[in-house]
PDB file of N, CA, C and O in Angstrom, chain B, residues numbered from 101:
ATOM      1  N   MET B 101       0.843  -1.164   0.000  1.00  0.00           N
ATOM      2  CA  MET B 101       0.000   0.000   0.000  1.00  0.00           C
ATOM      3  C   MET B 101       0.891   1.231   0.000  1.00  0.00           C
ATOM      4  O   MET B 101       1.680   1.431   0.924  1.00  0.00           O
ATOM      5  N   ASP B 102       0.770   2.048  -1.024  1.00  0.00           N
ATOM      6  CA  ASP B 102       1.582   3.256  -1.136  1.00  0.00           C
ATOM      7  C   ASP B 102       0.752   4.445  -0.702  1.00  0.00           C
ATOM      8  O   ASP B 102       0.048   5.051  -1.510  1.00  0.00           O
ATOM      9  N   SER B 103       0.837   4.784   0.605  1.00  0.00           N
ATOM     10  CA  SER B 103       0.026   5.874   1.123  1.00  0.00           C
ATOM     11  C   SER B 103       0.642   7.232   0.839  1.00  0.00           C
ATOM     12  O   SER B 103       0.041   8.254   1.168  1.00  0.00           O
ATOM     13  N   SER B 104       1.828   7.272   0.234  1.00  0.00           N
ATOM     14  CA  SER B 104       2.466   8.549  -0.062  1.00  0.00           C
ATOM     15  C   SER B 104       2.106   9.060  -1.451  1.00  0.00           C
ATOM     16  O   SER B 104       2.380  10.216  -1.772  1.00  0.00           O
ATOM     17  N   ALA B 105       1.496   8.216  -2.277  1.00  0.00           N
ATOM     18  CA  ALA B 105       1.093   8.638  -3.616  1.00  0.00           C
ATOM     19  C   ALA B 105      -0.058   9.634  -3.515  1.00  0.00           C
ATOM     20  O   ALA B 105      -0.827   9.615  -2.553  1.00  0.00           O
ATOM     21  N   GLU B 106      -0.165  10.487  -4.500  1.00  0.00           N
ATOM     22  CA  GLU B 106      -1.241  11.486  -4.525  1.00  0.00           C
ATOM     23  C   GLU B 106      -2.581  10.779  -4.732  1.00  0.00           C
ATOM     24  O   GLU B 106      -2.765  10.105  -5.746  1.00  0.00           O
ATOM     25  N   PRO B 107      -3.531  10.921  -3.781  1.00  0.00           N
ATOM     26  CA  PRO B 107      -4.813  10.245  -3.940  1.00  0.00           C
ATOM     27  C   PRO B 107      -5.681  10.917  -4.992  1.00  0.00           C
ATOM     28  O   PRO B 107      -5.578  12.120  -5.229  1.00  0.00           O
ATOM     29  N   ALA B 108      -6.533  10.121  -5.615  1.00  0.00           N
ATOM     30  CA  ALA B 108      -7.487  10.669  -6.579  1.00  0.00           C
ATOM     31  C   ALA B 108      -8.507  11.520  -5.834  1.00  0.00           C
ATOM     32  O   ALA B 108      -8.832  11.241  -4.680  1.00  0.00           O
ATOM     33  N   ARG B 109      -9.000  12.536  -6.483  1.00  0.00           N
ATOM     34  CA  ARG B 109      -9.978  13.435  -5.862  1.00  0.00           C
ATOM     35  C   ARG B 109     -11.199  12.635  -5.404  1.00  0.00           C
ATOM     36  O   ARG B 109     -11.764  11.857  -6.173  1.00  0.00           O
ATOM     37  N   GLY B 110     -11.594  12.828  -4.166  1.00  0.00           N
ATOM     38  CA  GLY B 110     -12.751  12.132  -3.627  1.00  0.00           C
ATOM     39  C   GLY B 110     -12.490  10.704  -3.191  1.00  0.00           C
ATOM     40  O   GLY B 110     -13.412  10.014  -2.755  1.00  0.00           O
ATOM     41  N   GLU B 111     -11.256  10.249  -3.300  1.00  0.00           N
ATOM     42  CA  GLU B 111     -10.913   8.868  -2.960  1.00  0.00           C
ATOM     43  C   GLU B 111     -10.832   8.657  -1.448  1.00  0.00           C
ATOM     44  O   GLU B 111     -11.036   7.542  -0.969  1.00  0.00           O
ATOM     45  N   HIS B 112     -10.538   9.706  -0.703  1.00  0.00           N
ATOM     46  CA  HIS B 112     -10.379   9.644   0.754  1.00  0.00           C
ATOM     47  C   HIS B 112      -9.309   8.619   1.133  1.00  0.00           C
ATOM     48  O   HIS B 112      -9.509   7.793   2.023  1.00  0.00           O
ATOM     49  N   ALA B 113      -8.181   8.687   0.445  1.00  0.00           N
ATOM     50  CA  ALA B 113      -7.044   7.798   0.698  1.00  0.00           C
ATOM     51  C   ALA B 113      -6.106   8.437   1.719  1.00  0.00           C
ATOM     52  O   ALA B 113      -6.052   9.662   1.827  1.00  0.00           O
ATOM     53  N   PRO B 114      -5.364   7.613   2.474  1.00  0.00           N
ATOM     54  CA  PRO B 114      -4.443   8.158   3.466  1.00  0.00           C
ATOM     55  C   PRO B 114      -3.200   8.757   2.822  1.00  0.00           C
ATOM     56  O   PRO B 114      -2.725   8.287   1.788  1.00  0.00           O
ATOM     57  N   VAL B 115      -2.686   9.803   3.456  1.00  0.00           N
ATOM     58  CA  VAL B 115      -1.448  10.444   3.020  1.00  0.00           C
ATOM     59  C   VAL B 115      -0.469  10.370   4.190  1.00  0.00           C
ATOM     60  O   VAL B 115      -0.749  10.883   5.274  1.00  0.00           O
ATOM     61  N   SER B 116       0.666   9.737   3.967  1.00  0.00           N
ATOM     62  CA  SER B 116       1.669   9.633   5.022  1.00  0.00           C
ATOM     63  C   SER B 116       2.600  10.840   4.947  1.00  0.00           C
ATOM     64  O   SER B 116       2.659  11.482   3.899  1.00  0.00           O
ATOM     65  N   PRO B 117       3.310  11.168   5.980  1.00  0.00           N
ATOM     66  CA  PRO B 117       3.480  10.367   7.187  1.00  0.00           C
ATOM     67  C   PRO B 117       2.451  10.648   8.278  1.00  0.00           C
ATOM     68  O   PRO B 117       2.490  10.005   9.327  1.00  0.00           O
ATOM     69  N   ASP B 118       1.539  11.581   8.064  1.00  0.00           N
ATOM     70  CA  ASP B 118       0.572  11.935   9.107  1.00  0.00           C
ATOM     71  C   ASP B 118      -0.686  11.079   9.097  1.00  0.00           C
ATOM     72  O   ASP B 118      -1.468  11.118  10.048  1.00  0.00           O
ATOM     73  N   TRP B 119      -0.889  10.318   8.049  1.00  0.00           N
ATOM     74  CA  TRP B 119      -2.076   9.493   7.890  1.00  0.00           C
ATOM     75  C   TRP B 119      -3.341  10.328   8.029  1.00  0.00           C
ATOM     76  O   TRP B 119      -4.248  10.018   8.801  1.00  0.00           O
ATOM     77  N   THR B 120      -3.357  11.406   7.242  1.00  0.00           N
ATOM     78  CA  THR B 120      -4.555  12.220   7.116  1.00  0.00           C
ATOM     79  C   THR B 120      -5.203  11.901   5.783  1.00  0.00           C
ATOM     80  O   THR B 120      -4.562  11.348   4.890  1.00  0.00           O
ATOM     81  N   CYS B 121      -6.460  12.246   5.648  1.00  0.00           N
ATOM     82  CA  CYS B 121      -7.189  11.985   4.414  1.00  0.00           C
ATOM     83  C   CYS B 121      -6.745  12.961   3.339  1.00  0.00           C
ATOM     84  O   CYS B 121      -6.698  14.170   3.569  1.00  0.00           O
ATOM     85  N   GLY B 122      -6.422  12.438   2.169  1.00  0.00           N
ATOM     86  CA  GLY B 122      -5.985  13.270   1.056  1.00  0.00           C
ATOM     87  C   GLY B 122      -7.101  14.103   0.453  1.00  0.00           C
ATOM     88  O   GLY B 122      -6.834  15.023  -0.320  1.00  0.00           O
ATOM     89  N   SER B 123      -8.352  13.797   0.795  1.00  0.00           N
ATOM     90  CA  SER B 123      -9.486  14.552   0.253  1.00  0.00           C
ATOM     91  C   SER B 123     -10.008  15.608   1.216  1.00  0.00           C
ATOM     92  O   SER B 123     -10.271  16.741   0.814  1.00  0.00           O
ATOM     93  N   CYS B 124     -10.160  15.238   2.499  1.00  0.00           N
ATOM     94  CA  CYS B 124     -10.777  16.175   3.447  1.00  0.00           C
ATOM     95  C   CYS B 124      -9.842  16.635   4.560  1.00  0.00           C
ATOM     96  O   CYS B 124     -10.178  17.567   5.290  1.00  0.00           O
ATOM     97  N   GLY B 125      -8.672  16.002   4.709  1.00  0.00           N
ATOM     98  CA  GLY B 125      -7.691  16.421   5.704  1.00  0.00           C
ATOM     99  C   GLY B 125      -7.906  15.876   7.102  1.00  0.00           C
ATOM    100  O   GLY B 125      -7.092  16.138   7.988  1.00  0.00           O
ATOM    101  N   ALA B 126      -8.978  15.124   7.331  1.00  0.00           N
ATOM    102  CA  ALA B 126      -9.238  14.544   8.650  1.00  0.00           C
ATOM    103  C   ALA B 126      -8.307  13.357   8.888  1.00  0.00           C
ATOM    104  O   ALA B 126      -7.703  12.830   7.954  1.00  0.00           O
ATOM    105  N   ASP B 127      -8.201  12.944  10.153  1.00  0.00           N
ATOM    106  CA  ASP B 127      -7.450  11.724  10.445  1.00  0.00           C
ATOM    107  C   ASP B 127      -8.069  10.582   9.651  1.00  0.00           C
ATOM    108  O   ASP B 127      -9.290  10.457   9.558  1.00  0.00           O
ATOM    109  N   TRP B 128      -7.191   9.742   9.074  1.00  0.00           N
ATOM    110  CA  TRP B 128      -7.670   8.624   8.274  1.00  0.00           C
ATOM    111  C   TRP B 128      -7.803   7.391   9.144  1.00  0.00           C
ATOM    112  O   TRP B 128      -6.910   7.152   9.957  1.00  0.00           O
ATOM    113  N   PRO B 129      -8.852   6.591   9.033  1.00  0.00           N
ATOM    114  CA  PRO B 129      -9.936   6.722   8.076  1.00  0.00           C
ATOM    115  C   PRO B 129     -10.944   7.786   8.515  1.00  0.00           C
ATOM    116  O   PRO B 129     -11.452   7.758   9.635  1.00  0.00           O
ATOM    117  N   CYS B 130     -11.215   8.708   7.620  1.00  0.00           N
ATOM    118  CA  CYS B 130     -12.161   9.792   7.887  1.00  0.00           C
ATOM    119  C   CYS B 130     -13.591   9.243   7.832  1.00  0.00           C
ATOM    120  O   CYS B 130     -13.811   8.091   7.461  1.00  0.00           O
ATOM    121  N   GLU B 131     -14.539  10.073   8.201  1.00  0.00           N
ATOM    122  CA  GLU B 131     -15.938   9.624   8.213  1.00  0.00           C
ATOM    123  C   GLU B 131     -16.397   9.138   6.841  1.00  0.00           C
ATOM    124  O   GLU B 131     -17.062   8.108   6.741  1.00  0.00           O
ATOM    125  N   ALA B 132     -16.048   9.868   5.790  1.00  0.00           N
ATOM    126  CA  ALA B 132     -16.460   9.463   4.436  1.00  0.00           C
ATOM    127  C   ALA B 132     -15.865   8.107   4.061  1.00  0.00           C
ATOM    128  O   ALA B 132     -16.547   7.281   3.455  1.00  0.00           O
ATOM    129  N   LYS B 133     -14.606   7.870   4.412  1.00  0.00           N
ATOM    130  CA  LYS B 133     -13.971   6.586   4.093  1.00  0.00           C
ATOM    131  C   LYS B 133     -14.588   5.458   4.914  1.00  0.00           C
ATOM    132  O   LYS B 133     -14.748   4.342   4.421  1.00  0.00           O
ATOM    133  N   ARG B 134     -14.932   5.751   6.163  1.00  0.00           N
ATOM    134  CA  ARG B 134     -15.565   4.734   7.002  1.00  0.00           C
ATOM    135  C   ARG B 134     -16.876   4.260   6.389  1.00  0.00           C
ATOM    136  O   ARG B 134     -17.144   3.062   6.311  1.00  0.00           O
ATOM    137  N   VAL B 135     -17.684   5.218   5.956  1.00  0.00           N
ATOM    138  CA  VAL B 135     -18.960   4.878   5.315  1.00  0.00           C
ATOM    139  C   VAL B 135     -18.706   4.056   4.058  1.00  0.00           C
ATOM    140  O   VAL B 135     -19.388   3.061   3.812  1.00  0.00           O
ATOM    141  N   ARG B 136     -17.731   4.472   3.269  1.00  0.00           N
ATOM    142  CA  ARG B 136     -17.408   3.758   2.032  1.00  0.00           C
ATOM    143  C   ARG B 136     -16.907   2.340   2.322  1.00  0.00           C
ATOM    144  O   ARG B 136     -17.297   1.392   1.641  1.00  0.00           O
ATOM    145  N   LEU B 137     -16.047   2.197   3.326  1.00  0.00           N
ATOM    146  CA  LEU B 137     -15.531   0.869   3.667  1.00  0.00           C
ATOM    147  C   LEU B 137     -16.648  -0.067   4.120  1.00  0.00           C
ATOM    148  O   LEU B 137     -16.692  -1.226   3.709  1.00  0.00           O
ATOM    149  N   LEU B 138     -17.546   0.430   4.961  1.00  0.00           N
ATOM    150  CA  LEU B 138     -18.658  -0.406   5.412  1.00  0.00           C
ATOM    151  C   LEU B 138     -19.524  -0.836   4.238  1.00  0.00           C
ATOM    152  O   LEU B 138     -20.006  -1.968   4.200  1.00  0.00           O
ATOM    153  N   SER B 139     -19.719   0.053   3.290  1.00  0.00           N
ATOM    154  CA  SER B 139     -20.505  -0.273   2.104  1.00  0.00           C
ATOM    155  C   SER B 139     -19.775  -1.280   1.216  1.00  0.00           C
ATOM    156  O   SER B 139     -20.377  -2.241   0.736  1.00  0.00           O
ATOM    157  N   GLU B 140     -18.482  -1.057   1.001  1.00  0.00           N
ATOM    158  CA  GLU B 140     -17.698  -1.930   0.124  1.00  0.00           C
ATOM    159  C   GLU B 140     -17.566  -3.342   0.684  1.00  0.00           C
ATOM    160  O   GLU B 140     -17.685  -4.317  -0.057  1.00  0.00           O
ATOM    161  N   TYR B 141     -17.322  -3.455   1.982  1.00  0.00           N
ATOM    162  CA  TYR B 141     -17.088  -4.773   2.570  1.00  0.00           C
ATOM    163  C   TYR B 141     -18.373  -5.447   3.029  1.00  0.00           C
ATOM    164  O   TYR B 141     -18.394  -6.660   3.240  1.00  0.00           O
ATOM    165  N   GLY B 142     -19.439  -4.680   3.184  1.00  0.00           N
ATOM    166  CA  GLY B 142     -20.722  -5.255   3.569  1.00  0.00           C
ATOM    167  C   GLY B 142     -20.620  -6.106   4.820  1.00  0.00           C
ATOM    168  O   GLY B 142     -20.133  -5.652   5.855  1.00  0.00           O
ATOM    169  N   VAL B 143     -21.081  -7.338   4.717  1.00  0.00           N
ATOM    170  CA  VAL B 143     -21.084  -8.232   5.876  1.00  0.00           C
ATOM    171  C   VAL B 143     -19.758  -8.964   6.064  1.00  0.00           C
ATOM    172  O   VAL B 143     -19.609  -9.723   7.022  1.00  0.00           O
ATOM    173  N   ASP B 144     -18.808  -8.755   5.182  1.00  0.00           N
ATOM    174  CA  ASP B 144     -17.518  -9.447   5.277  1.00  0.00           C
ATOM    175  C   ASP B 144     -16.592  -8.707   6.243  1.00  0.00           C
ATOM    176  O   ASP B 144     -15.587  -8.119   5.842  1.00  0.00           O
ATOM    177  N   ARG B 145     -16.955  -8.754   7.519  1.00  0.00           N
ATOM    178  CA  ARG B 145     -16.212  -8.039   8.555  1.00  0.00           C
ATOM    179  C   ARG B 145     -14.781  -8.562   8.674  1.00  0.00           C
ATOM    180  O   ARG B 145     -13.869  -7.798   8.994  1.00  0.00           O
ATOM    181  N   ALA B 146     -14.577  -9.843   8.424  1.00  0.00           N
ATOM    182  CA  ALA B 146     -13.230 -10.411   8.533  1.00  0.00           C
ATOM    183  C   ALA B 146     -12.277  -9.756   7.536  1.00  0.00           C
ATOM    184  O   ALA B 146     -11.160  -9.387   7.898  1.00  0.00           O
ATOM    185  N   MET B 147     -12.705  -9.611   6.298  1.00  0.00           N
ATOM    186  CA  MET B 147     -11.830  -8.996   5.289  1.00  0.00           C
ATOM    187  C   MET B 147     -11.625  -7.510   5.560  1.00  0.00           C
ATOM    188  O   MET B 147     -10.540  -6.982   5.315  1.00  0.00           O
ATOM    189  N   LEU B 148     -12.646  -6.834   6.059  1.00  0.00           N
ATOM    190  CA  LEU B 148     -12.485  -5.429   6.434  1.00  0.00           C
ATOM    191  C   LEU B 148     -11.461  -5.314   7.555  1.00  0.00           C
ATOM    192  O   LEU B 148     -10.635  -4.401   7.544  1.00  0.00           O
ATOM    193  N   SER B 149     -11.504  -6.215   8.510  1.00  0.00           N
ATOM    194  CA  SER B 149     -10.541  -6.206   9.613  1.00  0.00           C
ATOM    195  C   SER B 149      -9.126  -6.484   9.127  1.00  0.00           C
ATOM    196  O   SER B 149      -8.172  -5.881   9.618  1.00  0.00           O
ATOM    197  N   VAL B 150      -8.983  -7.390   8.170  1.00  0.00           N
ATOM    198  CA  VAL B 150      -7.663  -7.665   7.591  1.00  0.00           C
ATOM    199  C   VAL B 150      -7.128  -6.410   6.912  1.00  0.00           C
ATOM    200  O   VAL B 150      -5.969  -6.043   7.103  1.00  0.00           O
ATOM    201  N   TYR B 151      -7.967  -5.756   6.123  1.00  0.00           N
ATOM    202  CA  TYR B 151      -7.560  -4.523   5.435  1.00  0.00           C
ATOM    203  C   TYR B 151      -7.157  -3.441   6.441  1.00  0.00           C
ATOM    204  O   TYR B 151      -6.098  -2.827   6.306  1.00  0.00           O
ATOM    205  N   LEU B 152      -7.999  -3.213   7.442  1.00  0.00           N
ATOM    206  CA  LEU B 152      -7.691  -2.180   8.433  1.00  0.00           C
ATOM    207  C   LEU B 152      -6.453  -2.543   9.248  1.00  0.00           C
ATOM    208  O   LEU B 152      -5.687  -1.662   9.637  1.00  0.00           O
ATOM    209  N   GLY B 153      -6.256  -3.827   9.507  1.00  0.00           N
ATOM    210  CA  GLY B 153      -5.055  -4.260  10.220  1.00  0.00           C
ATOM    211  C   GLY B 153      -3.792  -3.972   9.431  1.00  0.00           C
ATOM    212  O   GLY B 153      -2.780  -3.561   9.999  1.00  0.00           O
ATOM    213  N   ALA B 154      -3.848  -4.186   8.122  1.00  0.00           N
ATOM    214  CA  ALA B 154      -2.695  -3.868   7.269  1.00  0.00           C
ATOM    215  C   ALA B 154      -2.440  -2.365   7.261  1.00  0.00           C
ATOM    216  O   ALA B 154      -1.291  -1.924   7.285  1.00  0.00           O
ATOM    217  N   CYS B 155      -3.506  -1.589   7.228  1.00  0.00           N
ATOM    218  CA  CYS B 155      -3.356  -0.127   7.273  1.00  0.00           C
ATOM    219  C   CYS B 155      -2.764   0.310   8.606  1.00  0.00           C
ATOM    220  O   CYS B 155      -1.879   1.165   8.650  1.00  0.00           O
ATOM    221  N   LEU B 156      -3.255  -0.281   9.694  1.00  0.00           N
ATOM    222  CA  LEU B 156      -2.736   0.051  11.019  1.00  0.00           C
ATOM    223  C   LEU B 156      -1.254  -0.284  11.120  1.00  0.00           C
ATOM    224  O   LEU B 156      -0.478   0.501  11.665  1.00  0.00           O
ATOM    225  N   ALA B 157      -0.857  -1.430  10.605  1.00  0.00           N
ATOM    226  CA  ALA B 157       0.557  -1.821  10.650  1.00  0.00           C
ATOM    227  C   ALA B 157       1.421  -0.824   9.897  1.00  0.00           C
ATOM    228  O   ALA B 157       2.500  -0.461  10.365  1.00  0.00           O
ATOM    229  N   ALA B 158       0.961  -0.379   8.739  1.00  0.00           N
ATOM    230  CA  ALA B 158       1.715   0.610   7.966  1.00  0.00           C
ATOM    231  C   ALA B 158       1.748   1.951   8.691  1.00  0.00           C
ATOM    232  O   ALA B 158       2.784   2.615   8.725  1.00  0.00           O
ATOM    233  N   ALA B 159       0.624   2.349   9.268  1.00  0.00           N
ATOM    234  CA  ALA B 159       0.549   3.637   9.965  1.00  0.00           C
ATOM    235  C   ALA B 159       1.386   3.637  11.237  1.00  0.00           C
ATOM    236  O   ALA B 159       1.914   4.678  11.629  1.00  0.00           O
ATOM    237  N   ALA B 160       1.513   2.487  11.883  1.00  0.00           N
ATOM    238  CA  ALA B 160       2.259   2.410  13.138  1.00  0.00           C
ATOM    239  C   ALA B 160       3.703   2.852  12.970  1.00  0.00           C
ATOM    240  O   ALA B 160       4.297   3.399  13.899  1.00  0.00           O
ATOM    241  N   GLU B 161       4.268   2.621  11.803  1.00  0.00           N
ATOM    242  CA  GLU B 161       5.638   3.067  11.537  1.00  0.00           C
ATOM    243  C   GLU B 161       5.733   4.590  11.553  1.00  0.00           C
ATOM    244  O   GLU B 161       6.697   5.153  12.071  1.00  0.00           O
ATOM    245  N   ASP B 162       4.728   5.249  10.983  1.00  0.00           N
ATOM    246  CA  ASP B 162       4.731   6.709  10.896  1.00  0.00           C
ATOM    247  C   ASP B 162       4.212   7.377  12.161  1.00  0.00           C
ATOM    248  O   ASP B 162       4.619   8.495  12.479  1.00  0.00           O
ATOM    249  N   LEU B 163       3.331   6.717  12.877  1.00  0.00           N
ATOM    250  CA  LEU B 163       2.627   7.346  13.996  1.00  0.00           C
ATOM    251  C   LEU B 163       3.004   6.730  15.340  1.00  0.00           C
ATOM    252  O   LEU B 163       2.141   6.553  16.200  1.00  0.00           O
ATOM    253  N   ARG B 164       4.251   6.410  15.525  1.00  0.00           N
ATOM    254  CA  ARG B 164       4.710   5.762  16.764  1.00  0.00           C
ATOM    255  C   ARG B 164       4.350   6.555  18.010  1.00  0.00           C
ATOM    256  O   ARG B 164       4.031   5.970  19.045  1.00  0.00           O
ATOM    257  N   ALA B 165       4.397   7.869  17.924  1.00  0.00           N
ATOM    258  CA  ALA B 165       4.144   8.713  19.092  1.00  0.00           C
ATOM    259  C   ALA B 165       2.703   8.603  19.590  1.00  0.00           C
ATOM    260  O   ALA B 165       2.424   8.944  20.740  1.00  0.00           O
ATOM    261  N   HIS B 166       1.794   8.136  18.752  1.00  0.00           N
ATOM    262  CA  HIS B 166       0.389   8.047  19.147  1.00  0.00           C
ATOM    263  C   HIS B 166       0.113   6.875  20.088  1.00  0.00           C
ATOM    264  O   HIS B 166      -0.867   6.900  20.833  1.00  0.00           O
ATOM    265  N   GLY B 167       0.947   5.874  20.061  1.00  0.00           N
ATOM    266  CA  GLY B 167       0.767   4.704  20.917  1.00  0.00           C
ATOM    267  C   GLY B 167      -0.223   3.708  20.342  1.00  0.00           C
ATOM    268  O   GLY B 167      -1.120   4.078  19.584  1.00  0.00           O
ATOM    269  N   PRO B 168      -0.057   2.435  20.706  1.00  0.00           N
ATOM    270  CA  PRO B 168      -0.876   1.379  20.122  1.00  0.00           C
ATOM    271  C   PRO B 168      -2.362   1.482  20.458  1.00  0.00           C
ATOM    272  O   PRO B 168      -3.199   1.192  19.603  1.00  0.00           O
ATOM    273  N   ALA B 169      -2.711   1.886  21.671  1.00  0.00           N
ATOM    274  CA  ALA B 169      -4.130   1.962  22.040  1.00  0.00           C
ATOM    275  C   ALA B 169      -4.854   3.020  21.213  1.00  0.00           C
ATOM    276  O   ALA B 169      -5.973   2.790  20.755  1.00  0.00           O
ATOM    277  N   ALA B 170      -4.230   4.165  21.022  1.00  0.00           N
ATOM    278  CA  ALA B 170      -4.848   5.237  20.230  1.00  0.00           C
ATOM    279  C   ALA B 170      -4.993   4.821  18.775  1.00  0.00           C
ATOM    280  O   ALA B 170      -6.003   5.121  18.139  1.00  0.00           O
ATOM    281  N   LEU B 171      -3.990   4.133  18.246  1.00  0.00           N
ATOM    282  CA  LEU B 171      -4.077   3.686  16.857  1.00  0.00           C
ATOM    283  C   LEU B 171      -5.145   2.614  16.689  1.00  0.00           C
ATOM    284  O   LEU B 171      -5.873   2.612  15.696  1.00  0.00           O
ATOM    285  N   GLN B 172      -5.242   1.709  17.646  1.00  0.00           N
ATOM    286  CA  GLN B 172      -6.273   0.678  17.563  1.00  0.00           C
ATOM    287  C   GLN B 172      -7.657   1.322  17.592  1.00  0.00           C
ATOM    288  O   GLN B 172      -8.539   0.924  16.832  1.00  0.00           O
ATOM    289  N   LYS B 173      -7.852   2.305  18.454  1.00  0.00           N
ATOM    290  CA  LYS B 173      -9.142   2.999  18.512  1.00  0.00           C
ATOM    291  C   LYS B 173      -9.427   3.721  17.198  1.00  0.00           C
ATOM    292  O   LYS B 173     -10.550   3.691  16.695  1.00  0.00           O
ATOM    293  N   ARG B 174      -8.407   4.365  16.651  1.00  0.00           N
ATOM    294  CA  ARG B 174      -8.570   5.118  15.399  1.00  0.00           C
ATOM    295  C   ARG B 174      -8.935   4.211  14.231  1.00  0.00           C
ATOM    296  O   ARG B 174      -9.797   4.560  13.424  1.00  0.00           O
ATOM    297  N   PHE B 175      -8.295   3.060  14.132  1.00  0.00           N
ATOM    298  CA  PHE B 175      -8.501   2.180  12.983  1.00  0.00           C
ATOM    299  C   PHE B 175      -9.640   1.176  13.168  1.00  0.00           C
ATOM    300  O   PHE B 175     -10.233   0.729  12.186  1.00  0.00           O
ATOM    301  N   PHE B 176      -9.951   0.819  14.414  1.00  0.00           N
ATOM    302  CA  PHE B 176     -10.983  -0.193  14.650  1.00  0.00           C
ATOM    303  C   PHE B 176     -12.130   0.279  15.540  1.00  0.00           C
ATOM    304  O   PHE B 176     -13.207  -0.317  15.517  1.00  0.00           O
ATOM    305  N   GLY B 177     -11.921   1.327  16.315  1.00  0.00           N
ATOM    306  CA  GLY B 177     -12.918   1.760  17.294  1.00  0.00           C
ATOM    307  C   GLY B 177     -14.219   2.265  16.704  1.00  0.00           C
ATOM    308  O   GLY B 177     -15.230   2.326  17.403  1.00  0.00           O
ATOM    309  N   TRP B 178     -14.211   2.624  15.452  1.00  0.00           N
ATOM    310  CA  TRP B 178     -15.411   3.154  14.802  1.00  0.00           C
ATOM    311  C   TRP B 178     -16.322   2.072  14.233  1.00  0.00           C
ATOM    312  O   TRP B 178     -17.459   2.356  13.854  1.00  0.00           O
ATOM    313  N   LEU B 179     -15.838   0.847  14.170  1.00  0.00           N
ATOM    314  CA  LEU B 179     -16.643  -0.232  13.581  1.00  0.00           C
ATOM    315  C   LEU B 179     -17.878  -0.506  14.436  1.00  0.00           C
ATOM    316  O   LEU B 179     -17.772  -0.616  15.658  1.00  0.00           O
ATOM    317  N   PRO B 180     -19.045  -0.617  13.808  1.00  0.00           N
ATOM    318  CA  PRO B 180     -20.248  -0.940  14.582  1.00  0.00           C
ATOM    319  C   PRO B 180     -20.157  -2.367  15.112  1.00  0.00           C
ATOM    320  O   PRO B 180     -19.506  -3.217  14.505  1.00  0.00           O
ATOM    321  N   PRO B 181     -20.805  -2.628  16.237  1.00  0.00           N
ATOM    322  CA  PRO B 181     -20.763  -3.996  16.767  1.00  0.00           C
ATOM    323  C   PRO B 181     -21.427  -4.971  15.804  1.00  0.00           C
ATOM    324  O   PRO B 181     -22.400  -4.644  15.125  1.00  0.00           O
ATOM    325  N   ARG B 182     -20.878  -6.166  15.765  1.00  0.00           N
ATOM    326  CA  ARG B 182     -21.467  -7.201  14.906  1.00  0.00           C
ATOM    327  C   ARG B 182     -22.779  -7.665  15.518  1.00  0.00           C
ATOM    328  O   ARG B 182     -22.901  -7.769  16.738  1.00  0.00           O
ATOM    329  N   PRO B 183     -23.755  -7.942  14.671  1.00  0.00           N
ATOM    330  CA  PRO B 183     -25.023  -8.467  15.209  1.00  0.00           C
ATOM    331  C   PRO B 183     -24.796  -9.827  15.861  1.00  0.00           C
ATOM    332  O   PRO B 183     -24.028 -10.652  15.365  1.00  0.00           O
ATOM    333  N   ARG B 184     -25.462 -10.035  16.954  1.00  0.00           N
ATOM    334  CA  ARG B 184     -25.335 -11.324  17.654  1.00  0.00           C
ATOM    335  C   ARG B 184     -26.175 -12.380  16.942  1.00  0.00           C
ATOM    336  O   ARG B 184     -27.293 -12.130  16.494  1.00  0.00           O
ATOM    337  N   LYS B 185     -25.588 -13.561  16.861  1.00  0.00           N
ATOM    338  CA  LYS B 185     -26.341 -14.686  16.287  1.00  0.00           C
ATOM    339  C   LYS B 185     -27.270 -15.216  17.372  1.00  0.00           C
ATOM    340  O   LYS B 185     -26.869 -15.377  18.524  1.00  0.00           O
ATOM    341  N   GLY B 186     -28.496 -15.480  16.994  1.00  0.00           N
ATOM    342  CA  GLY B 186     -29.411 -15.911  18.035  1.00  0.00           C
ATOM    343  C   GLY B 186     -30.294 -16.966  17.685  1.00  0.00           C
ATOM    344  O   GLY B 186     -31.103 -17.392  18.509  1.00  0.00           O
TER     345      GLY B 186
END
């Protein structure tokens, strides 16, 4: 994942080394990207988690000062709870 490349307009891709959104400037994943990711991955929460985990691993190199708990909250804390099987 090359987060240093110039993102396409409206893509809401991360820009390193700050991991801000290339479209809106918010911390990545921004609200628009979160909505898009939930739509793209649908019910496949496992693959979304794999993708976000890879992003977190890449961001951890650039954002060491933020600490692991803050990064985990930033990359995973926004995910809605999975529906319980009943």
